[in-house]
C-alpha positions as CSV (number, residue, x, y, z in Angstrom):
1,X,9.6,18.2,-12.5
2,X,9.8,18.8,-16.2
3,X,6.6,18.8,-18.4
4,X,7.6,15.4,-19.7
5,X,7.9,13.9,-16.2
6,X,4.6,15.3,-15.3
7,X,2.9,13.8,-18.4
8,X,4.6,10.5,-17.8
9,X,3.5,10.2,-14.1
10,X,0.0,11.1,-15.0
11,X,-0.1,8.4,-17.7
12,X,-1.5,4.8,-17.3
13,X,0.9,1.9,-17.1
14,X,0.4,-1.9,-17.2
15,X,-0.1,-2.3,-13.4
16,X,-0.8,1.2,-12.4
17,X,-3.7,1.0,-14.9
18,X,-5.3,4.4,-14.4
19,X,-7.2,4.2,-17.7
20,X,-9.2,1.1,-16.5
21,X,-12.9,2.0,-16.5
22,X,-13.4,0.8,-12.9
23,X,-10.4,2.9,-11.7
24,X,-11.6,6.0,-13.5
25,X,-15.2,5.5,-12.2
26,X,-14.2,5.1,-8.5
27,X,-11.7,8.0,-8.7
28,X,-14.4,10.2,-10.0
29,X,-16.9,9.1,-7.4
30,X,-14.5,9.5,-4.5
31,X,-13.3,13.0,-5.6
32,X,-16.6,14.4,-6.7
33,X,-16.9,18.0,-5.5
34,X,-13.3,18.1,-4.3
35,X,-12.0,21.7,-4.7
36,X,-8.3,21.1,-4.8
37,X,-5.6,18.6,-5.7
38,X,-4.8,18.2,-2.0
39,X,-8.4,17.3,-1.2
40,X,-8.5,14.8,-4.0
41,X,-5.3,13.1,-2.8
42,X,-6.7,13.0,0.8
43,X,-10.0,11.5,-0.2
44,X,-8.4,8.9,-2.4
45,X,-6.0,8.0,0.4
46,X,-8.8,7.4,2.9
47,X,-10.8,5.3,0.3
48,X,-7.8,3.0,-0.5
49,X,-6.8,2.7,3.2
50,X,-10.2,1.7,4.5
51,X,-12.2,0.3,1.6
52,X,-9.5,-2.1,0.5
53,X,-8.6,-4.6,3.2
54,X,-5.0,-5.3,3.9
55,X,-4.2,-8.9,3.1
56,X,-0.5,-10.1,3.3
57,X,-1.6,-13.7,2.4
58,X,-2.3,-13.0,-1.3
59,X,-0.9,-15.2,-4.0
60,X,2.5,-13.6,-4.8
61,X,2.9,-15.9,-7.8
62,X,-0.1,-14.2,-9.5
63,X,0.8,-11.0,-11.2
64,X,-2.8,-9.7,-10.7
65,X,-2.1,-9.0,-7.0
66,X,0.2,-6.2,-8.3
67,X,-2.4,-4.7,-10.7
68,X,-4.5,-1.7,-9.5
69,X,-7.7,-2.7,-11.2
70,X,-7.5,-6.3,-9.9
71,X,-6.9,-5.1,-6.3
72,X,-9.9,-2.8,-6.6
73,X,-12.0,-5.7,-7.9
74,X,-10.8,-8.0,-5.1
75,X,-11.4,-5.4,-2.4
76,X,-8.2,-6.4,-0.7
77,X,-4.5,-6.4,-1.4
78,X,-1.0,-6.3,0.1
79,X,1.0,-3.1,0.4
80,X,2.3,-3.0,-3.1
81,X,-1.1,-3.7,-4.6
82,X,-2.7,-1.0,-2.5
83,X,0.1,1.4,-3.5
84,X,-0.5,0.6,-7.2
85,X,-4.2,1.3,-6.7
86,X,-3.6,4.6,-5.0
87,X,-1.2,5.7,-7.6
88,X,-3.6,4.7,-10.4
89,X,-6.5,6.6,-8.7
90,X,-4.3,9.7,-8.4
91,X,-3.2,9.6,-12.0
92,X,-6.9,9.1,-13.0
93,X,-7.7,12.5,-11.6
94,X,-4.6,14.2,-13.0
95,X,-2.2,13.9,-10.0
96,X,1.4,12.7,-10.9
97,X,2.2,9.6,-8.8
98,X,4.7,6.8,-8.7
99,X,5.0,3.6,-6.7
100,X,7.8,3.5,-4.1
101,X,9.5,0.5,-2.5
102,X,11.3,0.4,0.9
103,X,12.5,-2.2,3.4
104,X,10.8,-1.9,6.7
105,X,10.9,-3.6,10.1
106,X,7.5,-4.6,11.5
107,X,7.4,-5.1,15.2
108,X,3.7,-6.0,15.6
109,X,3.1,-8.5,12.9
110,X,1.0,-11.6,13.9
111,X,2.8,-14.8,14.8
112,X,1.5,-16.5,11.6
113,X,2.8,-13.7,9.4
114,X,6.2,-13.7,11.1
115,X,6.5,-17.4,10.8
116,X,5.6,-17.2,7.1
117,X,8.0,-14.4,6.4
118,X,10.8,-15.8,8.7
119,X,11.8,-12.4,9.9
120,X,10.4,-9.0,11.1
121,X,12.1,-7.3,8.1
122,X,9.8,-6.9,5.2
123,X,11.6,-6.1,1.9
124,X,10.0,-4.1,-0.8
125,X,7.2,-2.5,1.2
126,X,5.0,-0.4,-1.1
127,X,4.3,3.3,-0.7
128,X,3.3,6.1,-3.1
129,X,4.9,9.4,-4.0
130,X,2.2,11.9,-5.1
131,X,3.1,15.4,-6.4
132,X,1.0,18.1,-4.8
133,X,1.7,21.8,-5.1
134,X,5.4,22.5,-4.6
135,X,6.7,19.0,-4.3
136,X,6.3,15.3,-3.5
137,X,4.7,13.7,-0.5
138,X,5.1,10.1,0.5
139,X,2.0,8.2,1.6
140,X,1.2,4.6,2.6
141,X,-2.5,3.6,2.5
142,X,-1.7,0.1,3.7
143,X,-3.4,-0.7,7.0
144,X,-7.2,-0.3,7.1
145,X,-8.6,1.3,10.2
146,X,-10.3,-1.8,11.5
147,X,-7.0,-3.7,11.4
148,X,-5.2,-0.9,13.1
149,X,-7.8,-1.0,15.9
150,X,-7.0,-4.7,16.5
151,X,-3.3,-4.0,16.4
152,X,-3.6,-1.3,19.0
153,X,-2.4,1.5,16.8
154,X,-4.1,4.6,15.5
155,X,-4.9,4.6,11.7
156,X,-2.3,6.5,9.7
157,X,-3.9,9.8,8.6
158,X,-3.0,11.9,5.6
159,X,-3.9,15.6,5.6
160,X,-2.8,16.1,2.0
161,X,0.2,18.3,2.9
162,X,3.0,16.2,4.7
163,X,4.3,12.7,4.4
164,X,2.2,9.9,5.8
165,X,4.5,6.8,5.8
166,X,4.0,4.5,8.8
167,X,3.2,4.8,12.5
168,X,6.5,4.6,14.5
169,X,4.8,3.5,17.7
170,X,1.6,1.8,18.8
171,X,-0.9,3.3,21.4
172,X,1.2,1.9,24.2
173,X,4.4,3.4,23.1
174,X,6.0,0.3,21.6
175,X,7.7,0.4,18.2
176,X,5.3,-0.5,15.4
177,X,7.1,0.1,12.1
178,X,10.4,1.6,11.0
179,X,11.9,2.2,7.5
180,X,15.3,0.7,6.9
181,X,16.1,1.3,3.2
182,X,14.3,3.3,0.5
183,X,14.6,1.8,-3.0
184,X,13.1,4.8,-4.7
185,X,10.0,5.4,-6.9
186,X,8.9,3.8,-10.1
187,X,6.6,4.6,-13.0
188,X,5.0,1.2,-12.8
189,X,5.2,-1.8,-10.4
190,X,8.3,-3.9,-11.2
191,X,6.2,-7.0,-11.0
192,X,8.5,-9.7,-12.4
193,X,11.3,-8.4,-10.2
194,X,9.0,-8.5,-7.1
195,X,7.6,-11.9,-7.9
196,X,11.2,-13.3,-8.1
197,X,12.3,-11.5,-5.0
198,X,9.3,-12.6,-2.9
199,X,9.9,-16.3,-4.0
200,X,13.6,-16.0,-3.1
201,X,13.2,-14.1,0.2
202,X,10.0,-15.5,1.5
203,X,9.4,-19.0,0.0
204,X,6.9,-20.0,2.8
205,X,4.8,-16.9,2.1
206,X,5.0,-17.2,-1.7
207,X,2.8,-20.2,-2.3
208,X,0.6,-20.7,-5.4
209,X,-2.9,-19.8,-4.4
210,X,-1.7,-17.8,-1.4
211,X,-1.8,-18.8,2.2
212,X,-5.3,-17.6,2.8
213,X,-6.6,-16.5,6.1
214,X,-7.3,-13.1,7.8
215,X,-4.7,-11.0,9.5
216,X,-7.6,-9.1,11.3
217,X,-8.8,-12.4,12.9
218,X,-5.2,-13.1,14.0
219,X,-4.7,-9.6,15.3
220,X,-7.8,-10.0,17.5
221,X,-5.7,-12.0,19.9
222,X,-4.2,-10.2,22.9
223,X,-1.2,-8.0,22.1
224,X,1.2,-10.1,24.1
225,X,0.3,-13.2,22.2
226,X,1.2,-11.9,18.7
227,X,4.8,-13.1,18.6
228,X,5.8,-16.8,18.8
């Protein structure tokens, strides 16, 4: 990266609002005593993955679900919101980061989520590129450990060195997630675009006020009962 790119990707944005006091405070708390950029990235990943509950039933008509500081305040968010938060935390401690979007196939979604989405292909799934050492690594702090336990899949770990995208298989060897198309990385969350795409692609899911509910409660059902 050029010096300009490094400065840009360490800078706050509207939705990756790394200059927000709550973002800066939590980033400092989580990384206190960390001796390297790799350790900072790993600690922040674990914090976002497990302290921020994954919620696919957020209100996609509300731009705050895409804003890092709002996701932190809510303590829950969907994949793009959690990606924005992780990117903001990384930037707050000086690590260049950008939000990535990709289309994925989800084989173990709950019946209610599949019904709301209308397909097992989820467009514009959020992940993060963070620059460490010699290059970029891709990470996805989406599914919290307690949800993974109910879905029958090990939590996705990040050691700070290699990519940590998504688990390909669950604990019984069945396909869990697969990437279909990568749309690249962005300085900030393209919120207006995503709001329009969500409304177009998933009208049943994109309801004012959100659908509400808990995927963890739904995931507590036996594995064989998760698909309609």
